[in-house]
C-alpha positions in Angstrom: -2.5 6.4 8.0 -1.3 8.7 5.3 -2.5 12.3 4.7 -2.4 14.5 1.7 -2.5 18.2 2.6 -2.9 21.0 0.1 -2.1 24.4 1.7 -2.7 27.8 0.1 -1.9 26.4 -3.3 -1.7 29.1 -6.0 -1.1 28.1 -9.6 -0.9 29.8 -13.0 -0.7 28.8 -16.6 0.5 31.1 -19.4 0.8 33.9 -16.8 -2.9 33.6 -15.8 -3.6 32.7 -12.2 -6.0 29.7 -12.1 -5.9 28.5 -8.5 -6.1 31.3 -5.9 -5.3 29.5 -2.6 -6.6 25.9 -2.3 -6.7 24.4 1.2 -7.7 20.7 1.3 -6.8 17.7 3.5 -7.5 14.1 2.3 -6.9 11.2 4.7 -6.3 7.6 3.8 -9.5 5.8 3.2 -11.5 9.0 2.5 -13.3 9.9 -0.7 -13.4 13.6 -1.5 -15.3 14.9 -4.5 -14.3 18.2 -6.1 -17.1 19.8 -8.2 -17.2 23.0 -10.1 -18.1 24.7 -13.4 -15.9 24.6 -16.4 -12.8 26.7 -16.0 -12.9 26.7 -12.2 -9.5 25.0 -11.9 -10.4 21.4 -11.3 -8.0 19.9 -13.9 -5.4 22.4 -13.0 -5.5 21.1 -9.4 -5.1 17.5 -10.4 -2.3 18.1 -12.9 -0.4 20.4 -10.5 -0.5 17.7 -7.8 1.2 15.3 -10.2 3.7 17.8 -11.6 2.5 18.7 -15.2 5.3 21.1 -16.5 2.8 23.6 -18.0 1.6 24.8 -14.6 3.6 27.2 -12.5 3.2 27.1 -8.8 3.1 30.6 -7.4 2.9 29.6 -3.7 1.7 27.0 -1.3 2.5 23.3 -0.8 1.2 19.8 -1.5 2.3 17.6 1.4 2.2 13.8 1.5 2.9 12.7 5.1 4.8 16.0 5.6 6.9 15.8 2.4 6.3 18.5 -0.2 5.5 16.7 -3.4 6.1 19.9 -5.4 9.8 19.6 -4.6 10.3 16.2 -6.2 9.9 15.0 -9.9 6.9 13.3 -11.3 8.3 9.7 -11.2 9.1 10.2 -7.5 5.6 11.3 -6.8 4.4 8.1 -8.4 6.8 6.0 -6.3 5.5 7.7 -3.2 2.1 6.3 -4.0 0.4 9.1 -6.1 -1.8 8.1 -9.1 -3.6 10.2 -11.7 -6.4 9.0 -13.9 -6.6 11.3 -16.9 -9.7 12.9 -18.3 -8.3 12.2 -21.8 -5.9 9.2 -21.6 -3.3 9.2 -24.3 -2.7 6.4 -26.8 0.7 4.7 -27.0 0.8 2.8 -30.3 3.1 -0.2 -30.3 3.1 -0.7 -26.6 0.9 -3.5 -25.3 -1.3 -3.1 -22.2 0.5 -6.0 -20.5 4.0 -4.6 -21.2 2.9 -1.1 -20.1 1.5 -2.3 -16.8 4.5 -4.5 -15.9 7.0 -1.8 -16.9 5.1 0.8 -14.8 4.8 -1.4 -11.8 8.5 -2.3 -11.8 9.4 1.4 -12.3 7.4 2.3 -9.2 9.1 -0.5 -7.2 12.7 0.8 -7.8 14.3 1.4 -4.4 15.6 4.8 -3.3 19.1 3.5 -3.9 18.2 2.9 -7.6 18.3 -0.9 -7.1 15.7 -2.8 -9.1 12.9 -4.6 -7.2 10.9 -6.1 -10.1 7.7 -7.9 -9.3 8.2 -11.6 -10.3 6.4 -12.5 -13.5 4.2 -15.2 -11.8 3.1 -12.7 -9.2 2.4 -10.1 -11.8 0.3 -12.5 -13.9 -1.7 -13.6 -10.8 -2.3 -10.0 -9.7 -3.3 -9.0 -13.3 -5.7 -11.9 -13.6 -7.3 -11.1 -10.3 -7.8 -7.4 -11.1 -9.1 -8.1 -14.6 -11.7 -10.5 -13.2 -12.7 -7.9 -10.6 -13.1 -5.2 -13.2 -14.6 -7.5 -15.9 -11.8 -6.6 -18.3 -11.5 -8.9 -21.4 -8.3 -10.8 -21.9 -8.0 -9.2 -25.4 -7.0 -5.9 -23.6 -3.6 -7.3 -22.8 -2.3 -7.6 -26.4 -3.8 -4.3 -27.6 -1.7 -1.1 -27.8 -2.4 1.2 -24.9 -5.6 3.2 -25.7 -4.9 2.9 -29.4 -8.3 2.6 -31.0 -10.0 2.3 -27.7 -13.5 3.6 -27.1 -14.0 6.2 -24.4 -15.4 3.5 -22.1 -12.4 1.2 -22.8 -9.9 3.9 -22.0 -11.6 4.6 -18.7 -11.8 0.9 -17.9 -8.0 0.7 -18.5 -7.5 3.6 -16.1 -9.3 1.7 -13.4 -7.2 -1.4 -14.1 -4.0 0.7 -13.7 -5.3 2.1 -10.5 -6.0 -1.4 -9.1 -2.7 -2.8 -10.2 -0.7 0.1 -8.7 -2.6 0.2 -5.4 -1.8 3.9 -4.8 -1.8 5.7 -1.5 -3.8 8.5 -3.1 -5.7 8.4 -6.4 -6.6 11.6 -8.2 -9.3 11.0 -10.7 -9.6 13.9 -13.2 -13.2 13.9 -14.6 -12.9 10.1 -15.2 -16.6 10.1 -15.9 -16.4 12.6 -18.7 -18.0 11.5 -21.9 -19.2 8.1 -20.7 -22.5 6.5 -21.3 -24.4 5.0 -18.4 -22.9 1.5 -18.8 -19.3 2.8 -18.9 -20.0 5.1 -16.0 -21.1 2.2 -13.9 -17.9 0.3 -14.8 -15.8 3.3 -13.6 -17.8 3.8 -10.5 -17.6 0.1 -9.6 -13.9 0.2 -10.1 -13.6 3.2 -7.7 -15.9 1.5 -5.1 -14.0 -1.8 -5.4 -10.7 -0.1 -4.6 -12.2 1.8 -1.8 -13.7 -1.3 -0.2 -10.6 -3.5 -1.0 -8.1 -1.0 0.3 -9.2 1.3 3.2 -5.7 2.8 2.9 -6.3 4.5 -0.4 -7.5 8.1 -0.3 -9.5 9.3 -3.4 -9.8 12.7 -4.8 -12.7 12.5 -7.4 -12.9 15.5 -9.6 -16.2 15.7 -11.5 -18.5 18.2 -13.2 -21.7 16.3 -12.7 -23.5 14.6 -9.8 -24.3 11.4 -11.7 -21.1 9.5 -10.7 -21.8 10.3 -7.1 -24.9 8.3 -7.3 -22.7 5.3 -7.5 -19.6 6.5 -5.5 -20.6 7.9 -2.2 -18.1 10.6 -1.1 -17.3 11.5 2.5 -17.0 15.1 1.5 -18.0 17.3 -1.5 -16.1 20.5 -2.2 -17.2 23.2 -4.6 -14.5 24.9 -6.6 -15.3 28.3 -8.1 -12.9 30.8 -9.6 -9.9 28.9 -8.2 -11.1 28.6 -4.6 -13.0 26.0 -2.6 -16.0 28.0 -1.5 -18.3 25.4 0.0 -17.9 22.0 1.6 -20.5 19.5 2.6 -21.7 15.9 2.2 -23.4 14.2 -0.7 -26.5 16.4 -0.3 -24.4 19.3 -1.5 -23.9 17.5 -4.9 -27.7 17.0 -5.2 -28.2 20.7 -4.5 -25.7 21.7 -7.2 -27.5 19.3 -9.6 -30.8 21.0 -9.0 -29.7 24.6 -8.8 -26.6 24.7 -10.9 -23.3 26.5 -10.1 -24.6 30.0 -10.7 -26.4 30.1 -7.3 -23.0 29.5 -5.6 -21.5 32.4 -7.4 -24.5 34.6 -6.5 -24.1 33.7 -2.8 -20.3 34.1 -3.0 -20.4 37.6 -4.6 -23.6 38.9 -3.0 -23.2 42.6 -2.4 -19.9 42.8 -4.3 -21.2 43.5 -7.7 
């Protein structure tokens, strides 16, 4: 069973320190929700894990089964089984969804020696058909350019399709519920739950600002991120407490007697 360990992670952007020592362990099959106010460092954490070049790691490590992901390039992190669903997925005009998915899958399957290990086209088509049916994705998606002209809900539905096609070891979902109406939210939540039930080997780090998605995706742990640190950890009841009291009460408890 795989383990993702984040140890004393400190990260800055534009010379400003955002993460001030993150410690977190996610095991295969677990769902961890990261909640926190705007500017607390949630997206910084997700993008640092995957290697976004704007973020500077000041210290700490991100270990996947003992290997420090911070020491290898982004494509190698993906080949190791890491996946990131973006808060704001980018459009790629001129590249069809079908072509994008097949190219990405084959790129992830390249052997350490550099030898190709392409998924045969009949197997790819069968897998794609299975996942599209599971996620209720319309066939018209396949010929459309990636996210070009897509609604917010369609973009997030495509993120879920990618996640199911890639079958990652660990999936980091960066505010995937952001900007969705209730119907689109349910689609995303059902996609997460389907992967969790289908593959007990996939660990999920679900980063969110609101409790609403956690009404559909039940986390094993909820962590509260404030000012670049995880300050509280609990179960789903913690998310409900945050919804009713807001994040300010966490800050008040955290800095009691220090101001």
